[in-house]
C-alpha positions as CSV (number, residue, x, y, z in Angstrom):
1,M,111.9,56.7,59.5
2,N,113.6,59.9,60.6
3,R,111.9,63.3,61.0
4,E,113.4,64.8,57.8
5,E,112.1,61.9,55.7
6,L,108.6,62.4,57.2
7,I,108.7,66.1,56.4
8,K,109.9,65.5,52.9
9,T,107.3,62.9,52.2
10,L,104.4,65.2,53.4
11,V,105.8,68.2,51.5
12,N,105.9,66.2,48.3
13,A,102.6,64.4,48.8
14,K,99.6,65.7,46.8
15,W,97.2,67.6,49.0
16,Y,93.6,68.2,48.0
17,D,91.1,70.6,49.7
18,L,87.6,69.1,49.8
19,T,86.1,72.1,51.6
20,Q,83.3,74.3,50.3
21,A,84.0,78.0,50.7
22,L,82.0,79.5,53.6
23,S,80.3,82.9,53.3
24,I,77.5,85.0,54.4
25,F,76.0,83.8,51.0
26,T,76.2,80.1,52.0
27,P,72.7,78.9,52.5
28,P,72.1,77.3,55.9
29,W,70.2,74.2,56.5
30,P,66.6,75.2,55.9
31,G,65.2,77.0,59.0
32,E,68.5,77.5,60.6
33,M,70.7,80.6,61.0
34,P,72.9,81.7,58.2
35,L,76.4,83.0,58.9
36,Q,76.2,86.6,60.0
37,V,79.3,88.8,60.3
38,H,79.4,92.0,62.3
39,F,82.4,94.3,62.7
40,F,82.2,95.4,66.3
41,K,85.2,97.6,66.1
42,R,87.6,99.0,63.4
43,L,91.1,100.2,63.7
44,T,90.1,103.8,64.0
45,G,87.5,103.1,66.6
46,S,90.0,101.7,69.1
47,W,91.8,103.4,71.9
48,G,95.6,104.2,71.7
49,G,95.6,106.4,68.7
50,G,93.5,104.1,66.4
51,Q,96.0,101.3,66.8
52,G,93.5,98.5,67.3
53,A,92.1,95.6,65.4
54,N,89.4,94.9,62.9
55,G,87.3,92.8,65.2
56,Q,84.4,90.6,64.1
57,L,81.4,89.2,66.0
58,I,79.7,86.3,64.2
59,E,76.5,84.3,64.6
60,W,76.0,81.0,62.9
61,S,74.6,77.5,63.0
62,N,77.1,74.7,62.6
63,N,75.3,72.9,59.7
64,T,76.3,75.7,57.3
65,G,79.3,75.0,55.0
66,T,81.5,72.0,55.3
67,H,81.0,70.5,58.7
68,L,81.2,67.3,60.8
69,V,78.0,65.9,62.1
70,G,78.9,64.5,65.5
71,P,76.9,61.6,67.0
72,R,75.4,64.0,69.6
73,A,73.4,65.6,66.7
74,F,71.2,62.6,66.9
75,H,71.9,60.9,70.3
76,S,72.4,63.3,73.2
77,G,74.4,60.8,75.2
78,S,77.1,60.4,72.6
79,R,80.5,62.0,72.2
80,A,80.9,65.8,71.7
81,I,83.0,66.9,68.8
82,S,85.9,67.7,71.2
83,D,85.8,64.1,72.5
84,I,86.5,62.6,69.0
85,P,90.3,62.1,68.5
86,L,91.8,62.9,65.1
87,T,92.6,59.2,64.7
88,D,88.8,58.6,64.4
89,L,88.6,61.3,61.8
90,S,91.6,60.4,59.6
91,G,92.8,57.4,57.7
92,P,92.7,55.5,54.4
93,G,89.6,56.1,52.3
94,V,88.1,56.4,48.9
95,V,86.3,59.1,46.9
96,V,83.6,57.5,44.8
97,D,81.9,59.4,41.9
98,I,78.3,58.2,41.4
99,S,77.2,61.4,39.7
100,D,76.4,59.4,36.5
101,A,74.0,57.1,38.3
102,V,71.9,59.5,40.4
103,S,69.4,62.3,39.8
104,D,66.9,64.4,41.7
105,Y,65.4,62.6,44.7
106,S,66.9,59.2,43.7
107,L,68.5,56.6,46.0
108,Y,72.1,55.3,45.9
109,T,73.0,51.8,47.0
110,P,76.0,50.0,48.3
111,E,76.3,48.3,44.8
112,M,76.6,51.7,43.1
113,I,79.6,52.3,45.3
114,T,81.3,48.9,45.1
115,E,81.0,48.6,41.3
116,R,83.1,51.7,41.0
117,V,85.6,51.4,43.7
118,E,87.0,49.0,46.3
119,V,85.7,49.9,49.7
120,R,87.8,48.3,52.5
121,E,86.8,47.7,56.1
122,G,87.4,50.7,58.2
123,D,87.6,53.1,55.3
124,I,86.5,56.7,55.2
125,L,84.0,56.9,52.3
126,I,83.5,60.2,50.4
127,I,80.6,60.2,48.0
128,N,80.6,62.5,45.1
129,T,76.9,62.7,44.0
130,G,77.7,65.6,41.7
131,Y,75.3,67.8,43.6
132,H,78.1,70.1,44.8
133,K,77.4,71.7,41.4
134,Y,74.6,73.4,43.3
135,G,76.9,74.9,45.9
136,W,76.6,78.6,46.3
137,D,80.2,79.1,45.2
138,Q,79.7,77.2,41.9
139,P,78.6,78.4,38.4
140,D,74.9,78.4,37.5
141,V,73.4,75.2,36.2
142,Y,71.4,76.1,33.1
143,N,68.0,74.5,32.4
144,E,65.5,76.1,30.0
145,Q,62.7,74.4,31.8
146,A,63.5,76.1,35.1
147,Q,62.3,79.5,36.1
148,G,64.8,82.1,34.9
149,G,66.5,79.5,32.8
150,I,68.7,78.3,35.7
151,E,68.3,75.6,38.4
152,N,67.4,76.7,41.9
153,K,70.7,76.2,43.7
154,E,69.3,75.9,47.3
155,F,66.6,73.4,46.2
156,G,69.1,71.3,44.3
157,Y,71.6,71.4,47.1
158,Y,69.3,70.7,50.1
159,L,66.0,69.3,48.9
160,R,66.5,67.3,45.6
161,H,69.9,65.6,46.1
162,P,70.0,61.8,46.2
163,G,70.3,59.9,49.4
164,P,71.1,56.4,50.7
165,S,68.9,53.4,50.1
166,P,67.3,51.6,53.1
167,E,70.1,49.0,53.3
168,F,72.9,51.6,52.9
169,F,73.7,52.6,56.5
170,Q,73.6,49.0,57.7
171,W,76.1,48.1,55.0
172,A,78.3,51.0,56.2
173,L,78.1,49.7,59.8
174,D,78.9,46.1,58.6
175,M,81.9,47.5,56.8
176,K,83.0,49.4,60.0
177,L,83.4,52.6,58.0
178,K,84.8,55.4,60.1
179,L,83.0,58.1,58.3
180,I,80.8,58.9,55.4
181,G,81.2,62.3,53.7
182,V,78.9,63.8,51.0
183,D,79.1,66.7,48.6
184,C,75.5,67.9,49.2
185,G,73.3,69.2,52.0
186,S,72.9,66.0,54.0
187,A,74.3,62.4,54.3
188,E,70.7,61.4,54.7
189,H,68.0,61.6,52.0
190,P,66.4,65.0,52.4
191,M,63.0,63.3,52.7
192,N,64.2,61.3,55.7
193,T,64.8,64.6,57.5
194,N,62.5,67.3,58.8
195,L,62.5,68.8,55.2
196,R,59.9,66.2,54.4
197,T,57.3,68.2,56.4
198,M,58.8,71.6,55.7
199,H,58.6,71.2,51.9
200,A,55.5,69.0,51.3
201,R,55.6,69.8,47.5
202,E,59.1,68.4,47.2
203,F,58.1,65.3,49.2
204,E,55.2,64.7,46.8
205,K,57.7,64.8,43.9
206,A,60.2,62.5,45.7
207,E,57.5,60.0,46.6
208,A,56.1,59.9,43.1
209,K,59.6,59.1,41.8
210,L,60.0,56.4,44.5
211,L,56.6,54.8,43.5
212,E,57.6,54.9,39.8
213,T,61.0,53.3,40.4
214,Y,60.3,50.9,43.3
215,G,56.5,50.6,43.5
216,K,56.6,51.6,47.2
217,S,55.5,54.6,49.1
218,W,58.0,56.5,51.2
219,D,56.8,55.0,54.5
220,E,56.9,51.5,53.0
221,M,60.4,52.0,51.8
222,F,61.6,53.8,55.0
223,P,59.3,52.9,58.0
224,P,59.7,55.9,60.2
225,E,60.2,54.1,63.5
226,W,62.7,51.8,62.0
227,Y,64.6,54.6,60.3
228,H,64.7,56.7,63.5
229,E,66.2,53.8,65.5
230,L,68.8,53.1,62.8
231,S,69.9,56.6,62.2
232,H,69.4,58.3,65.6
233,I,70.3,55.4,68.0
234,I,72.2,52.6,66.3
235,M,74.5,54.6,64.1
236,P,75.6,57.2,66.7
237,K,76.2,54.5,69.3
238,A,78.3,52.6,66.8
239,G,80.4,55.7,66.2
240,L,79.7,56.1,62.5
241,L,80.3,59.8,61.7
242,L,79.0,62.0,58.9
243,A,80.6,64.9,57.1
244,E,78.4,67.1,54.9
245,S,78.7,69.9,52.3
246,L,82.0,68.9,50.9
247,G,83.3,70.4,47.7
248,G,86.5,72.0,46.6
249,Q,88.7,69.7,44.6
250,I,86.5,66.6,45.0
251,D,86.2,66.1,41.2
252,E,89.9,65.6,41.0
253,L,89.8,62.5,43.1
254,S,86.9,60.6,41.4
255,N,87.1,56.9,42.1
256,Q,90.5,57.2,43.8
257,R,91.9,56.2,47.1
258,A,93.6,58.7,49.4
259,W,94.5,59.3,53.0
260,I,91.6,61.5,54.2
261,T,91.4,63.7,57.3
262,I,88.4,65.7,58.6
263,Q,89.5,68.4,60.9
264,P,86.6,70.0,62.8
265,I,86.7,72.8,65.4
266,P,86.8,70.8,68.7
267,F,83.4,72.0,70.0
268,M,82.5,70.8,73.5
269,E,78.9,71.8,73.9
270,V,77.5,71.5,70.3
271,E,76.6,68.6,68.1
272,S,78.3,69.6,64.9
273,A,81.2,71.8,63.9
274,W,82.8,73.5,60.9
275,A,85.6,71.4,59.4
276,R,88.4,71.6,56.9
277,V,88.5,68.4,54.9
278,A,91.7,67.3,53.1
279,A,92.7,64.2,51.1
280,I,96.4,63.3,50.6
281,Q,97.9,61.1,47.9
282,P,101.5,59.8,47.7
283,P,104.3,61.7,46.1
284,D,105.3,60.8,42.6
285,G,107.3,57.6,42.7
286,M,105.7,56.2,45.9
287,D,103.1,53.6,45.6
288,E,99.8,53.8,47.4
289,S,100.3,50.9,49.9
290,A,103.7,52.3,50.9
291,F,102.1,55.7,51.5
292,F,99.3,54.3,53.6
293,E,101.8,52.4,55.6
294,F,103.8,55.6,56.0
295,M,100.8,57.5,57.2
296,D,100.1,54.7,59.8
297,S,103.5,55.5,61.2
298,V,102.8,59.2,61.6
299,E,101.4,60.7,64.8
300,M,99.3,63.9,64.8
301,L,100.0,66.2,67.8
302,D,96.7,68.1,68.1
303,M,97.7,71.5,69.5
304,T,94.1,72.8,69.6
305,L,92.2,74.0,72.7
306,P,88.7,72.6,73.2
307,F,86.2,75.2,72.0
308,S,83.8,75.9,74.8
309,V,81.5,78.5,76.4
310,Q,84.1,78.3,79.2
311,T,86.9,79.5,77.0
312,P,87.9,83.1,78.1
313,Q,87.9,85.6,75.3
314,W,90.5,88.3,74.7
315,A,90.0,91.4,76.8
316,N,86.7,93.2,76.0
317,Y,85.7,90.8,73.2
318,E,82.5,88.8,73.0
319,P,82.5,85.3,74.6
320,L,81.0,82.3,73.0
321,S,77.3,81.7,73.7
322,V,75.3,78.7,72.6
323,K,71.5,78.6,72.3
324,Y,69.8,75.3,71.4
325,T,67.1,75.9,68.8
326,K,65.7,72.4,68.4
327,R,66.2,68.9,69.8
328,V,65.6,65.6,68.0
329,G,62.7,64.8,70.3
330,G,60.8,67.8,69.0
331,Q,60.8,66.6,65.4
332,Y,58.3,64.4,63.7
333,F,59.3,60.8,64.4
334,G,62.6,62.2,65.7
335,L,63.7,62.8,62.1
336,G,65.6,65.9,63.0
337,R,68.9,66.9,64.8
338,N,70.0,68.7,67.9
339,N,71.0,72.1,66.7
340,A,72.2,75.4,68.1
341,H,72.8,79.0,67.2
342,C,76.2,80.2,68.3
343,R,77.6,83.7,68.8
344,A,81.2,84.7,69.4
345,S,84.1,86.9,68.5
346,F,87.1,85.1,67.1
347,H,89.7,85.8,69.7
348,L,89.1,82.9,72.0
349,A,90.3,79.4,71.8
350,S,92.8,78.3,69.1
351,H,92.4,80.6,66.1
352,M,94.3,82.1,63.2
353,D,94.5,85.8,62.8
354,G,94.3,86.6,59.1
355,E,95.8,89.5,57.3
356,R,92.4,91.4,57.2
357,H,92.4,91.4,61.1
358,F,94.8,94.4,61.0
359,H,95.5,95.1,57.4
360,A,92.4,96.4,55.7
361,G,93.8,95.7,52.2
362,G,94.9,92.2,53.1
363,R,93.4,88.8,52.3
364,T,90.6,87.2,54.4
365,I,91.1,83.7,55.8
366,G,89.1,82.2,53.0
367,E,91.2,84.0,50.4
368,M,94.4,82.4,51.6
369,P,95.5,79.4,49.5
370,F,95.1,76.0,51.1
371,E,98.8,75.2,50.7
372,H,99.8,78.3,52.7
373,W,98.6,76.6,55.9
374,S,101.0,73.7,55.9
375,G,104.7,72.9,55.5
376,P,108.0,72.4,57.3
377,G,108.3,74.1,60.6
378,V,109.7,74.1,64.1
379,V,108.5,74.0,67.6
380,A,110.7,76.2,69.7
381,D,110.4,75.4,73.4
382,I,111.6,78.5,75.3
383,S,109.6,77.8,78.4
384,G,112.8,77.6,80.5
385,L,113.9,81.0,79.3
386,V,110.8,83.1,80.0
387,S,108.8,84.3,83.0
388,N,106.0,86.6,83.8
389,S,105.9,89.6,81.4
390,S,109.4,88.9,80.1
391,V,110.6,89.4,76.6
392,Y,111.9,86.7,74.2
393,T,114.3,87.2,71.4
394,P,115.2,85.7,68.0
395,E,118.4,84.5,69.7
396,M,116.4,82.5,72.2
397,I,114.5,80.8,69.4
398,E,117.7,79.9,67.5
399,S,119.4,78.7,70.7
400,V,116.8,75.8,71.0
401,V,115.9,74.9,67.4
402,D,117.3,75.0,63.9
403,V,115.1,77.5,62.1
404,Q,115.2,77.4,58.3
405,D,114.1,80.1,56.0
406,G,110.5,79.7,55.0
407,D,109.6,77.7,58.1
408,I,106.3,77.8,60.1
409,L,107.3,78.7,63.7
410,I,105.5,77.5,66.8
411,V,106.7,79.4,69.9
412,K,106.2,77.3,73.1
413,T,106.4,79.6,76.1
414,G,104.9,77.1,78.5
415,W,101.9,79.4,79.1
416,Y,99.5,76.7,77.8
417,Q,99.7,75.3,81.3
418,Y,97.8,78.4,82.6
419,G,95.0,78.0,80.0
420,W,91.3,77.6,81.1
421,N,91.3,73.8,80.7
422,S,94.5,73.1,82.7
423,P,94.7,72.0,86.4
424,D,97.0,75.0,86.9
425,S,94.7,77.4,85.2
426,D,95.5,81.1,86.0
427,E,93.4,83.3,83.7
428,F,95.1,86.6,84.7
429,R,98.6,85.2,84.2
430,Y,97.5,83.6,80.9
431,M,95.9,86.7,79.5
432,I,97.9,89.6,81.0
433,K,101.3,88.4,82.1
434,H,102.5,86.1,79.3
435,P,105.9,86.9,77.7
436,G,106.2,88.6,74.3
437,P,108.6,89.2,71.5
438,S,111.5,91.7,71.5
439,P,111.4,94.8,69.1
440,D,113.6,93.1,66.6
441,F,111.5,89.9,66.4
442,A,109.2,91.0,63.6
443,A,112.1,92.1,61.4
444,W,113.8,88.7,62.1
445,C,110.6,86.9,60.9
446,V,110.7,88.9,57.7
447,R,114.4,88.2,57.2
448,R,113.8,84.5,57.8
449,Q,110.7,84.4,55.6
450,I,108.7,82.8,58.3
451,K,105.5,81.4,56.7
452,W,103.3,81.9,59.7
453,L,103.7,81.8,63.5
454,A,101.8,80.4,66.5
455,I,102.0,80.8,70.2
456,D,100.6,78.9,73.3
457,C,99.2,82.0,75.0
458,V,96.5,84.5,74.3
459,A,98.5,86.8,71.9
460,M,101.5,86.9,69.7
461,E,102.1,90.4,71.0
462,H,103.6,91.3,74.4
463,P,100.5,92.2,76.4
464,M,102.0,95.6,77.2
465,N,102.2,96.4,73.5
466,T,98.4,96.2,73.4
467,I,95.6,98.1,75.1
468,Q,96.3,95.9,78.2
469,R,99.0,98.5,79.0
470,L,96.3,101.1,79.8
471,W,93.9,98.6,81.4
472,H,96.5,97.1,83.8
473,P,98.8,99.9,84.9
474,K,100.2,97.9,87.8
475,T,101.2,95.0,85.6
476,F,102.7,97.5,83.2
477,E,104.9,99.0,86.0
478,E,106.1,95.5,86.8
479,A,106.8,94.7,83.1
480,N,108.6,98.0,82.6
481,Q,110.9,97.5,85.6
482,K,111.6,94.0,84.3
483,L,112.6,95.4,80.9
484,I,114.9,98.0,82.6
485,D,116.6,95.2,84.6
486,Q,117.0,93.0,81.5
487,F,117.9,95.5,78.8
488,G,118.6,98.8,80.6
489,K,115.8,100.6,78.8
490,D,112.2,101.5,79.8
491,W,109.2,100.5,77.7
492,D,108.9,103.6,75.5
493,E,112.6,103.6,74.7
494,M,112.5,99.9,73.8
495,Y,109.1,100.0,72.1
496,P,108.4,103.5,70.6
497,L,104.6,103.6,70.3
498,D,104.5,104.6,66.6
499,K,106.7,101.8,65.6
500,Y,106.0,98.8,67.9
501,Y,102.4,99.1,69.1
502,Q,100.8,95.7,68.1
503,D,104.2,95.1,66.3
504,M,103.5,91.5,65.3
505,H,100.2,92.5,63.7
506,L,100.8,95.9,62.1
507,N,104.4,95.2,60.9
508,L,103.9,91.6,59.7
509,F,100.3,91.3,58.4
510,P,100.9,93.6,55.4
511,K,103.8,91.3,54.5
512,G,101.6,88.2,54.6
513,I,103.1,86.8,57.9
514,V,100.1,86.0,60.1
515,H,99.8,84.0,63.3
516,A,97.8,81.7,65.4
517,E,97.1,82.1,69.1
518,N,96.0,80.0,72.1
519,L,97.6,76.7,71.1
520,G,97.5,74.1,73.8
521,M,96.7,70.4,74.5
522,D,99.4,68.2,72.7
523,I,101.8,71.2,72.5
524,A,102.8,69.9,76.0
525,R,104.3,66.9,74.3
526,A,105.9,68.8,71.4
527,E,109.7,68.9,72.0
528,N,112.1,71.2,70.4
529,G,112.6,70.2,66.8
530,R,111.4,70.1,63.2
531,Y,107.9,69.0,62.3
532,F,105.5,69.0,59.4
533,I,102.9,71.5,60.6
534,A,99.4,72.2,59.3
535,A,96.6,74.5,60.2
536,F,93.1,73.3,59.1
537,I,91.1,76.5,59.2
538,Q,87.5,76.9,57.9
539,K,87.5,78.6,54.5
540,G,85.6,81.8,55.6
541,M,85.5,84.2,52.7
542,E,84.5,87.3,54.8
543,L,86.4,86.3,57.9
544,A,89.3,88.3,59.2
545,S,90.2,85.5,61.6
546,C,88.9,82.0,62.3
547,W,89.2,79.0,64.5
548,G,90.9,75.9,63.3
549,R,92.7,72.7,64.1
550,F,96.5,73.0,64.6
551,V,98.5,69.8,64.0
552,A,102.2,68.9,64.1
553,F,103.0,65.6,62.3
554,K,105.8,63.4,63.7
555,E,106.8,59.8,63.6
556,I,105.2,57.4,66.2
């Protein structure tokens, strides 16, 4: 298989987004922190004549919205999210629709799954319980018997959804399933979590239904010590992963097989992480087995930096901080999770700057269509052509790679090697002395209809076209002299302030051309050439920017 065949196949494949929209209105797991968004500066509040950014500081817990539950949520000695390779989170799977067989508080069994679909050893299993209908982003569910004539969404989503029967997880382990994903608040039955004690009235209702259906009390059906050992020790040690709060286009894949990928933010210190979940089916005219064989021959280059409290933030932005709010050992019979509250501004680690970051009338990250984030593109390795504070040009890009109109463009300067997680880490060089684009670069991007861009350093801008010019006058003098030597013009001649300050943001974002920053890791192995490129970014409805997973697909 050649590269163009690979790109064509993935372009023509059918992509489905299984991600619930994330918002300040998304209810968190009961007792945990909802998403909070705070603008800590606006364009007019910045220095340099108001030419700044709409910056956001957010606080959140990771069990809000579509997320991956890592094994460390239950077993502190297990892998962190950043330790889990994408190969463990991607592969053949099946989406089973059991919505016709379950109801409030009920149990689902392996037989309910296998009578509807064929589950194969090693699959990713996505379970459509139908309870995504209670998602915050879904229409009201009417019920004349309910207060106000509508069902309580949060109770339906978190407290009343069905859960696995006693033998279910052992069956999943015997099948060597990679991952189980669900379209409701938890992959466990809510009454096998701390919600049992937080909502005693709901537990009474659930136990009454269990007694009526099975003739057993809850503790007879699920002995607490046994269930704790299974779900909090055996499962995480075995590597069985859970994804929760799925939604999106899940109904379009009922009882169908697909190649499924869960793409979480690669968090180092925390037990769970926001994720974008996608399912891919073959293009028209290609059968399923041939498509799965094709996907087996595809490598995903993960160009995403680990997300950590050690990751340096941009300039005067807020760094990431993590506060553990509970541990499993503090829960009744251990039926809880390790969990943390997090706080950060977006401009650290690998992230996508959305239109709203600089263009107040632009789209938020969550308003961008899913298909915008993937497509044909190029990696342009210009690392041999740039140096400290230097300027790169469209001609440099075109000299190393064949750029086609409408491409995604990844600019590889080589500065990833100075990132915080590199043996050659040099934070000042990474943040303040990286190269940047020439004055004609933005216009060239518009002319070539670049879909979006990405860079392997802290900013798509030249640092001296940002506030760094004022904060680092000595570096600016060096950059200015380098410009004179290279182009025969000083900085203000080359980059008039009113036209080129934050050029790649202010001149491109209103045109829908946004960019990602701080790529790293496998970008070191990405040679010049064409790829199928995808950004898996959390669907944040109020977010001007957001972290994500950045992947280049190539043949093995």
